[in-house]
N, C-alpha and C positions, 0 to 999 in steps of 0.2 A: 504494500499499499504506500502510495506516495505521500510525502509530507506537504502540507499546504504552506507555501513560503510566507505568505502574509501572517499566518498564525505563528510560524516559527520565530518571527521577529518579535512577537509579543509575549510568547511563553518560552523563556530561555532555559529553565532548569527544573528538574524534579528533585525533591528532597528524599532522604532515606526513609522518612515516615510516610511516603506515598502522596505528598502534596505537590502541587504544581505552582511555581512562583510566577506572578504576573506583575506588570508595572501598573502604576496608578496614573491616571491622566493628570495633566497640568503640574507635574512634578519634575520638569525637565530643566528648569533654570531657576536663578535666584537661590542657588544652593550655597553660595559663598557666605551668606550671613548666618547660616546654621552652624551648629557645633558638629564635631566629627561623628558623634553617635547619631544625632538627628539626621545628618546628611546621608549616612549609611542606610538608615532605616526609611528615609523618605522615599516614597515612590515604589515600594514593593509590598505586595501582600500575596495571599494565596487565592487560588481559584476556588470558588464556592463548590460544595458537594453536588449541588443541583446541576452545575455545568461541567463537572469533572469528566464525565463520559464523552461529552461532545468535544471537549478540548483534547482529550486523549486520542480521539479518533483523528483529529486534525493534525496532531503532531505525534505520530507513533514512535518517532525516534527518541522521544524523552524516556520512554519505557516506564512511565509512572504506573504504579500499581496501587489501587485503593487498599489501604490497610484496614483490617477489621478490629474493632475494639474487643476486649474480653467479654463485655456484655453482649455484643452482637453474636459472638461465637457461641455463648451459652444459649442464647435464644434460638440460634440455628440448630444446635444439638437437641434442644428440647422439642423443636418442631419435627426433627427427623424421628425422634422417639415416639412422638404422638402419631405420626404417619405410619410408623412400623407397627404400633399397637393397634391401630384401627383397621 
C-alpha cells in the first residue's frame, strides 16, 4: 500500500506506546520568545483515537500499532469466555 505524501508530511512519527504524533496548526513561527521547554512542546500533540485508523491507513510506513490497555484486555477476555459458554 502506498503512503499518501500529503499525510506523511503531517504525521512524522509513531511512539513506542502506539500513538501517532501530529503538528498543531499556527505553531510555526514566533517561537523565539518561548523558553526551551515550551518551544519543544509547542506544536505537537497526538492523533485522537477516533482518527487513528484513518491516519494509519494513510501512512502505513509509520507502523503504528494501537496498544490495548489492561482493562480492555480483561474485557475482551471476559467477552470471549461468555461467547464460549453460550
